N, C-alpha and C positions, 0 to 999 in steps of 0.2 A: 504494500500500500504506500509506503514512504521509502522509495529507493535511495534517497539521499542520506538516510539515517546511518546506514552501514559505512558509507564513505566518510561521514562526519566522525563516527566513532573511531575509524582507523586513523584519521588525521589527528584526533586528540590523543590516541594511544601513542602514535609516533612522536608527537610533540612532548608528551610526558617522558617517554623512553629517552629521547635525544637531548632534551633541554631541562627536564624535570620542572617545567613551569608552563603556565598557561596565561594568556593575556586576553581580557575581555575586549569587546569592540570599543569600549570607552577608555581602555588603557589600564585597567586595574590588573595587577599581576598577582598570581599565586604560585608559590614555590612548593613542590612536593618533596619533603625531606625523607619520608619513610620508604621502606622497600616497596617496589612496584608490585602490585597485585591487582586482582579483579576489583577489589574495593577501591583502590586508587583510581582505576579507570572510571568506575561509577561516580566517584566524586568529581572527576574531571568532566564527565558528560554533563553533570548538573551545574558546574561552576559558573559558566558564562551566563546562562539564563537566570540563575538565582542571585547573581551579584549585579547584573545589568539593570534589572528592574528597580532595585532601590536607588541605584545611581540616577536613573531617569526620574524617579520620584523626587530625589533631592534637587534636580534641575528645576522641577516645577516649584518646589518649596522655595528655593532661592529667588525665582522669578516673582512669585507672589509676595515674598518678603520685600523685594525692591519696589514692587508696584503699589503696595498698599501700606499705609502707615498704621492702620488701626486693626490689623489682624493679630490674633493671639494663636500661636501654634501650640497645641496641646500634646499631640503625638505624631510621630512618624513611625509607622510599622510596616516595614518591607515594601508594600505596594499601596499604601494609603496614608493620607494625612487627615488629622482631625484638627479642625480650626474652630475658633470662636470668633464670631463676627457680629457686628451690630445688626439687629433685626432689620430686614428690608434690603440688605446689601448682598444677600446670598446669590442672587441672579447675576449681579455684576461680577462677583468673584468667580462664579461658575463660567461665565463667558470668557473671562481672562484665562482660566484653566484650560478651556477648550480651544484657545488660540495657539495651536501647536506651532505655528511658524514663529511665534514670539519666544518660545522657550525650549521646545523639544530638540535635543541634540540630533544631528543627522547621523544615522546609523544605517549604512548600506551593507546588507548581508547577501550571500549568494542567492537567496530566495526573493530578494527585493528589499525595499526600504522598510525598516522597522519603526512603527509608530505605535506607542502604547496608548490605547484609548482612555479617556477620562470619564468616569461616572461621578456625578455629584449628588449627594443626598443632604437634606436639611431637616432640622427638627429642633424643637425647644429643649429636648433632652436627647441623650444618645439613642434611646429607644422610645418610641418608634421613630424612624426617620423616613422621609418621603423623597423619592428620586426626583430631581429637578430636570425639566426638559432641556 
């Protein structure tokens, strides 16, 4: 079903065997110090996706931080941000977050350009929240 997966796995295995390190599309580097094993390769397969997503989330966080003086950042958890904003401003913040050209880093992968979509929810309390259009 996904013919490129095996090629990607072989490329990652070779990189770990030859250099003992991997670099994400945004330049984050991981060095593998332990003996090379199947577990090492499994960590290598997951490394780029698991570390690229929070890096992209951080780009959004910094963009919002620079764009709005009255935001309070409460949490950044891997692929999400929890913000506190003045009531009535949530649609403005959501529009800024969805302006990918303004903040999303350019990441060109063999399968095409990577753009992580943004979903925005709003609520008076953390639960329940309502998805904003």
